[in-house]
C-alpha positions as CSV (number, residue, x, y, z in Angstrom):
1,M,-46.0,-1.3,-12.6
2,Q,-47.3,0.6,-9.6
3,D,-50.8,0.8,-11.2
4,Y,-50.7,-2.9,-12.0
5,N,-49.8,-3.9,-8.5
6,F,-52.2,-1.6,-6.9
7,F,-55.3,-2.6,-8.9
8,K,-54.5,-6.2,-9.6
9,G,-52.6,-7.3,-6.5
10,N,-53.9,-5.3,-3.5
11,C,-50.4,-4.0,-3.1
12,F,-49.4,-0.6,-2.0
13,E,-46.2,0.3,-3.8
14,V,-43.7,3.1,-3.6
15,T,-40.5,3.6,-5.6
16,F,-37.2,4.4,-4.0
17,G,-34.6,6.2,-6.0
18,L,-31.5,5.0,-4.2
19,S,-28.9,6.9,-6.2
20,C,-28.8,9.5,-8.9
21,C,-25.8,7.7,-10.4
22,K,-26.4,4.5,-12.4
23,Y,-22.8,3.3,-12.1
24,P,-21.2,4.4,-8.8
25,P,-17.7,2.8,-8.3
26,A,-17.8,-0.4,-6.2
27,S,-15.8,1.5,-3.6
28,Q,-18.9,3.7,-3.0
29,L,-21.3,0.7,-2.4
30,F,-20.7,0.7,1.4
31,T,-21.6,4.4,1.5
32,E,-24.8,3.8,-0.5
33,W,-25.7,0.9,1.9
34,T,-25.1,3.1,4.9
35,N,-27.3,5.9,3.4
36,N,-30.2,3.5,2.7
37,K,-30.1,0.8,5.4
38,E,-32.2,2.6,8.0
39,A,-34.8,3.7,5.5
40,L,-35.3,0.1,4.2
41,L,-35.8,-1.2,7.7
42,A,-38.2,1.6,8.5
43,Y,-40.2,0.8,5.5
44,I,-40.7,-2.8,6.7
45,H,-41.7,-1.3,10.1
46,Q,-44.3,0.9,8.5
47,A,-46.0,-2.1,6.9
48,H,-47.7,-2.6,10.2
49,I,-49.7,0.6,10.2
50,G,-53.4,0.5,9.4
51,V,-56.2,-2.0,10.0
52,R,-56.1,-5.8,10.0
53,G,-58.4,-8.7,10.8
54,F,-60.6,-11.4,9.4
55,V,-64.0,-11.5,7.5
56,M,-65.8,-14.6,8.8
57,T,-69.1,-16.4,8.7
58,R,-71.1,-17.0,11.9
59,S,-69.6,-20.5,12.2
60,G,-66.1,-19.1,12.1
61,F,-65.1,-19.9,8.5
62,G,-63.0,-17.2,6.7
63,L,-64.5,-15.6,3.6
64,P,-61.9,-15.3,0.8
65,D,-62.3,-12.6,-1.8
66,A,-64.5,-10.5,0.5
67,T,-64.2,-6.7,-0.2
68,I,-62.8,-4.3,2.3
69,S,-63.6,-0.7,1.4
70,V,-62.7,2.6,3.1
71,S,-65.0,5.5,2.8
72,G,-63.4,8.3,0.7
73,T,-60.9,5.9,-1.0
74,D,-61.6,4.6,-4.5
75,H,-59.4,1.5,-4.2
76,N,-60.8,-1.5,-2.4
77,I,-58.8,-4.6,-1.3
78,T,-60.0,-8.2,-1.0
79,T,-59.4,-10.8,1.7
80,W,-56.9,-13.6,1.2
81,M,-57.7,-17.4,1.3
82,F,-58.3,-17.5,5.1
83,G,-60.5,-14.4,5.1
84,D,-57.7,-12.3,6.4
85,Y,-56.9,-8.8,5.2
86,Y,-54.4,-6.0,5.9
87,R,-55.2,-2.5,4.9
88,L,-52.4,0.1,5.1
89,L,-53.8,3.4,6.3
90,L,-52.2,6.6,7.8
91,P,-53.2,7.5,11.4
92,G,-56.7,8.9,11.6
93,R,-60.3,7.7,11.8
94,Y,-62.1,5.8,9.0
95,D,-65.4,4.2,8.1
96,I,-64.6,0.7,6.9
97,T,-67.0,-1.8,5.2
98,A,-66.7,-5.5,4.6
99,S,-68.9,-7.1,2.0
100,S,-69.1,-10.5,0.2
101,S,-71.5,-12.0,-2.4
102,G,-74.4,-13.6,-0.7
103,Y,-73.9,-11.8,2.6
104,L,-75.1,-8.5,4.0
105,S,-72.3,-5.9,4.1
106,N,-71.3,-4.3,7.4
107,T,-69.8,-0.9,8.2
108,V,-67.9,0.2,11.2
109,K,-67.6,4.0,11.5
110,N,-64.9,6.1,13.1
111,V,-62.3,3.2,13.3
112,P,-59.2,4.6,14.9
113,V,-55.8,4.1,13.3
114,I,-52.8,5.0,15.3
115,E,-49.1,5.3,14.7
116,G,-47.0,2.2,14.9
117,K,-49.5,-0.7,15.1
118,A,-52.5,-2.0,13.3
119,T,-56.0,-1.7,14.6
120,L,-57.6,-5.2,14.8
121,L,-61.0,-5.2,13.3
122,N,-62.9,-8.4,12.6
123,F,-66.1,-8.8,10.7
124,T,-68.8,-11.5,10.9
125,L,-71.1,-11.6,7.8
126,E,-74.3,-13.5,7.4
127,E,-77.5,-13.4,5.3
128,P,-79.6,-12.6,8.4
129,V,-78.8,-9.3,10.0
130,E,-76.2,-10.0,12.6
131,E,-74.3,-7.7,14.8
132,M,-70.8,-7.1,13.5
133,L,-67.9,-8.0,15.8
134,M,-65.5,-5.2,16.4
135,L,-62.8,-5.9,18.9
136,D,-61.9,-3.0,21.2
137,P,-58.8,-1.4,19.6
138,S,-57.6,-0.1,23.0
139,E,-57.3,-3.7,24.2
140,Q,-56.9,-5.7,21.0
141,A,-55.1,-3.5,18.5
142,V,-51.7,-5.0,18.9
143,V,-49.0,-6.3,16.6
144,T,-48.0,-9.9,17.2
145,N,-44.5,-9.0,18.5
146,E,-44.3,-6.7,21.5
147,G,-42.3,-3.5,20.9
148,L,-42.5,-3.5,17.1
149,N,-43.8,0.1,17.3
150,T,-40.7,1.4,19.1
151,P,-38.8,4.3,17.5
152,G,-36.6,3.7,14.5
153,P,-33.3,1.9,15.0
154,P,-30.3,3.9,16.3
155,T,-27.3,4.2,14.1
156,S,-25.1,2.5,16.7
157,R,-26.4,-1.0,16.1
158,S,-24.3,-4.0,15.2
159,P,-21.5,-3.4,12.6
160,I,-22.1,-4.3,9.0
161,H,-18.6,-4.8,7.8
162,T,-19.2,-8.5,7.1
163,L,-21.4,-7.6,4.1
164,D,-20.0,-8.0,0.6
165,F,-19.8,-4.5,-1.1
166,R,-19.1,-5.1,-4.7
167,Y,-21.0,-5.7,-8.0
168,H,-22.2,-9.3,-8.6
169,S,-22.8,-11.0,-11.9
170,Y,-25.9,-13.1,-12.3
171,D,-23.9,-16.3,-11.4
172,E,-22.4,-14.7,-8.3
173,M,-25.8,-13.4,-7.2
174,E,-27.3,-16.8,-7.7
175,M,-24.5,-18.4,-5.6
176,L,-24.8,-15.8,-2.9
177,L,-28.6,-16.3,-2.5
178,Q,-28.3,-20.1,-2.5
179,L,-25.5,-19.9,0.1
180,L,-27.6,-17.6,2.4
181,S,-30.6,-19.9,2.0
182,A,-28.5,-23.0,2.9
183,V,-26.9,-21.3,5.9
184,H,-30.2,-19.8,7.3
185,P,-32.9,-22.4,6.4
186,S,-35.1,-21.6,9.4
187,I,-35.9,-18.1,8.2
188,T,-35.3,-18.2,4.4
189,Y,-37.0,-19.7,1.3
190,L,-35.4,-19.1,-2.0
191,N,-37.8,-19.4,-5.0
192,S,-38.0,-18.3,-8.6
193,A,-40.9,-16.2,-9.8
194,G,-40.2,-17.4,-13.4
195,R,-37.4,-17.0,-15.9
196,S,-36.3,-14.0,-18.0
197,V,-36.4,-13.9,-21.8
198,Q,-32.9,-15.4,-21.9
199,G,-33.7,-18.1,-19.3
200,R,-32.3,-16.7,-16.1
201,N,-34.1,-17.3,-12.9
202,L,-36.0,-14.4,-11.3
203,Y,-35.0,-15.1,-7.7
204,V,-37.1,-14.1,-4.7
205,M,-35.8,-14.6,-1.2
206,E,-38.5,-14.9,1.4
207,I,-37.3,-14.1,5.0
208,S,-39.8,-15.0,7.7
209,T,-40.1,-17.3,10.7
210,N,-42.2,-19.8,8.7
211,P,-40.7,-19.4,5.2
212,G,-42.6,-20.7,2.2
213,V,-45.9,-20.9,4.1
214,D,-48.8,-18.5,3.9
215,Q,-49.4,-17.1,7.4
216,Q,-52.9,-15.8,8.3
217,G,-53.0,-12.1,8.9
218,K,-49.3,-11.5,8.7
219,P,-48.3,-8.4,6.8
220,E,-46.0,-8.9,3.8
221,V,-43.4,-6.6,2.2
222,M,-41.7,-7.1,-1.1
223,F,-38.7,-5.2,-2.5
224,L,-38.0,-5.4,-6.2
225,G,-34.7,-4.1,-7.6
226,N,-33.1,-3.7,-11.0
227,L,-36.3,-3.3,-13.1
228,H,-34.1,-1.3,-15.4
229,G,-31.1,-3.5,-16.1
230,N,-28.7,-0.6,-16.3
231,E,-29.6,0.7,-12.8
232,F,-27.2,-1.2,-10.7
233,I,-27.4,0.2,-7.2
234,G,-30.8,-1.1,-6.1
235,R,-29.8,-4.7,-7.0
236,E,-26.7,-4.5,-4.8
237,I,-28.4,-2.8,-1.9
238,L,-31.1,-5.5,-1.8
239,L,-28.5,-8.2,-1.8
240,N,-26.9,-6.4,1.1
241,L,-30.4,-6.3,2.8
242,V,-30.9,-10.0,2.4
243,E,-27.5,-10.7,3.9
244,Y,-28.0,-8.2,6.7
245,L,-31.3,-9.6,7.8
246,C,-30.0,-13.2,7.7
247,R,-26.8,-12.4,9.6
248,N,-28.5,-10.3,12.3
249,Y,-31.6,-12.4,13.0
250,G,-31.5,-13.4,16.7
251,K,-28.7,-10.9,17.4
252,D,-30.2,-7.4,16.5
253,P,-33.5,-6.8,18.4
254,L,-35.1,-4.7,15.6
255,V,-34.2,-7.1,12.8
256,T,-35.5,-10.0,14.9
257,R,-38.8,-8.3,15.6
258,L,-39.2,-7.4,11.9
259,V,-38.5,-11.0,10.7
260,N,-40.7,-12.5,13.4
261,S,-43.7,-10.3,12.5
262,T,-43.4,-9.8,8.8
263,R,-43.1,-11.9,5.6
264,I,-40.3,-10.2,3.7
265,H,-39.9,-11.0,0.0
266,I,-36.8,-9.6,-1.8
267,M,-36.2,-9.8,-5.6
268,P,-32.8,-8.3,-6.1
269,S,-33.0,-8.4,-9.9
270,M,-36.2,-8.3,-12.0
271,N,-34.2,-7.7,-15.2
272,P,-31.1,-9.9,-15.0
273,D,-30.8,-10.0,-18.8
274,G,-30.6,-6.2,-19.0
275,Y,-28.2,-6.1,-16.1
276,E,-25.7,-8.5,-17.8
277,L,-25.9,-6.5,-21.0
278,A,-25.4,-3.2,-19.3
279,L,-22.6,-4.5,-17.1
280,K,-20.7,-5.9,-20.1
281,A,-21.1,-2.6,-22.0
282,H,-19.9,-0.6,-18.9
283,N,-16.9,-2.9,-18.2
284,E,-15.9,-3.0,-21.9
285,R,-16.5,0.8,-22.2
286,V,-18.7,0.3,-25.2
287,S,-19.4,3.5,-27.1
288,G,-23.0,4.7,-27.1
289,D,-25.6,5.9,-24.7
290,L,-25.2,3.8,-21.6
291,S,-28.6,5.1,-20.3
292,I,-30.2,3.0,-23.0
293,I,-28.2,-0.2,-23.1
294,G,-29.9,-2.8,-20.9
295,H,-32.6,-0.4,-19.7
296,G,-35.4,-2.6,-20.9
297,N,-35.6,-6.4,-20.9
298,S,-34.6,-8.6,-23.9
299,H,-37.9,-7.8,-25.6
300,R,-36.9,-4.1,-25.2
301,V,-39.8,-3.5,-22.9
302,D,-39.5,-1.1,-20.0
303,L,-40.7,-3.3,-17.0
304,N,-41.7,-0.2,-15.1
305,A,-43.6,1.7,-17.7
306,N,-45.0,-1.3,-19.6
307,F,-45.4,-4.0,-17.0
308,P,-46.6,-6.8,-17.5
309,K,-46.6,-6.4,-21.4
310,R,-44.3,-9.1,-22.9
311,S,-42.3,-9.2,-19.7
């Protein structure tokens, strides 16, 4: 799945192993959330590192599907429908090229990338040789919201005891997501990416200041949980994350900055069929290898190793 997202979707993906135990008791879910909350927020924060900007024509029209390449890196990305792009890069200096069919490519050398905020680098492409526009990073390389690149959140922030630390069936998960979307309509958009083999919705909650709308140049983060139906902990932690972001927007400064400056997509369960099967087997203490029951989807396909085959 990482390869598919990287080469087909311009997505940089990492996998978090949240727990070595597939079935921790519900009484331990609060501990698991406490152990992982700061890391999840920090990951959203890190989505703002790198280079961002637009590839445009001389008349100011964005060029979709233009190629952004970084010297020394085999993988290229393409611009989105407005000509905007966002390239995650670690701090350092890079030679970056923008190119598009019918236009002359342009390269900017020694582009600085610093910790905590993206360097703003715009390109203007034309058939005649034109000077490429590079905005001065020392003046222009800023993230939309001031203070986003401040150090990680202290552990003394607002309490989280209002969250629901228990295992949720598919129906309960559906009800919780619908409730949070109804209560927080200004920052949430609940959608389904499709249906599982057995007809369950694959819910995705978007949390953003303009939910449901593509926003030019705004970095996006997506969390996927429960690819393996019998791995419960990621699903519950992501449900906690949805609730935490919704409840603390406008109250917690870091949460507010992250939601204001990032489109956050959260799919708590990519394999609800496998989860229901594994949960039933676990609750009924079915004999057999619980590491297998519900691991794949209803086609018995591992959504991590064989994505998107028959998924």
